[in-house]
C-alpha positions in Angstrom: 10.6 -9.9 -2.2 11.3 -10.8 1.4 13.5 -7.7 1.8 10.6 -5.5 0.8 8.2 -7.1 3.3 10.8 -6.7 6.1 11.4 -3.1 5.1 7.6 -2.4 5.2 7.3 -4.1 8.5 10.0 -1.9 10.0 8.5 1.2 8.5 5.2 0.3 10.1 6.8 -0.3 13.5 8.6 3.1 13.2 5.3 4.7 12.4 3.5 3.1 15.4 6.4 4.0 17.7 6.3 7.6 16.5 2.5 7.7 17.1 2.8 6.3 20.6 5.7 8.6 21.6 3.7 11.5 20.2 0.7 10.7 22.4 2.9 10.2 25.4 4.5 13.6 24.8 1.0 15.1 24.2 0.0 13.9 27.6 3.0 15.7 29.1 1.8 19.0 27.4 4.4 19.1 24.7 3.0 21.4 22.1 5.9 21.4 19.7 7.3 17.9 19.3 4.1 15.8 19.9 2.2 17.1 16.9 5.3 16.7 14.6 5.6 13.0 15.7 1.9 12.4 15.3 1.8 13.9 11.8 5.0 12.1 10.8 3.6 8.8 12.0 0.1 9.1 10.6 0.7 11.0 7.4 4.1 9.7 6.3 5.3 6.5 7.8 2.1 4.4 8.1 0.9 5.2 4.5 4.4 4.4 3.1 4.3 1.0 4.9 0.8 0.3 3.5 1.7 1.1 -0.1 
């Protein structure tokens, strides 16, 4: 059970890092990588961590 909690925590951290990097790249006018990172963080990693 502890392994699952640790795994979920790291997935959430990866999602948040992906979102932050996506916003940083968006601020630097990246129109290709920033949306991919934001969608990956918001729609894939964070929901997986919350399930």
